[in-house]
C-alpha positions in Angstrom: 78.6 92.5 74.1 79.7 93.3 77.7 80.0 90.3 79.9 79.7 91.4 83.6 80.9 88.1 85.0 84.4 88.6 83.3 84.9 92.1 84.6 88.1 92.8 86.6 87.9 95.3 89.4 90.9 97.1 90.9 90.7 99.5 93.9 92.8 102.7 93.6 93.6 105.1 96.4 95.2 108.5 95.7 96.8 110.6 98.5 97.0 114.3 97.8 99.0 115.4 100.8 102.7 115.1 100.0 105.0 117.7 101.6 108.2 115.7 101.6 108.8 115.4 97.9 108.7 111.6 97.9 106.6 109.7 95.2 105.0 106.7 96.8 103.3 103.9 94.9 102.1 100.6 96.4 100.8 98.1 93.9 99.1 94.7 94.5 97.0 92.4 92.5 93.7 94.0 93.6 94.7 97.5 94.5 97.1 100.4 93.9 97.9 103.3 96.3 99.4 106.4 94.8 100.9 109.4 96.5 100.3 110.9 99.9 102.6 111.7 102.8 104.3 108.7 104.5 101.5 108.7 107.1 98.6 109.0 104.6 100.1 106.4 102.3 100.6 104.0 105.1 97.0 104.5 106.5 95.5 104.0 103.0 97.5 100.8 102.4 96.5 99.5 105.8 92.8 100.3 105.2 92.8 98.6 101.8 94.7 95.5 103.0 92.2 95.1 105.9 89.3 95.7 103.5 90.4 92.8 101.3 90.8 90.6 104.3 87.2 91.4 105.3 86.0 90.7 101.7 87.8 87.4 101.7 86.4 86.4 105.0 82.9 87.2 103.7 83.5 85.4 100.5 83.0 88.5 98.4 85.0 90.3 95.7 85.2 93.7 94.2 83.5 92.3 91.1 80.4 91.2 93.1 80.1 93.5 96.1 77.5 96.2 96.3 79.1 99.7 96.3 77.4 100.7 99.5 78.6 97.6 101.3 82.1 98.2 100.0 82.0 101.7 101.3 80.9 100.5 104.7 83.7 97.9 104.9 86.3 100.5 103.9 85.0 102.9 106.6 85.1 100.1 109.2 88.7 99.2 108.4 90.2 102.7 108.6 92.9 103.0 111.3 91.8 104.9 114.4 
């Protein structure tokens, strides 16, 4: 039997632009960022970090948030 309340969620970001040959991986408790150029990897990491700050302020988690709301929060937290 599947117990939805015990589900663990993890956000994964994958960058596909990597022209410098470096392999970049940033891992945290709630997310992983893999690949990308230095700029892309940094932007994704900043976006996800700010997204989790917003979720924490709102008292929400990946396990409980609606997909549409999460998408909106991610979009709001992308660097300009």
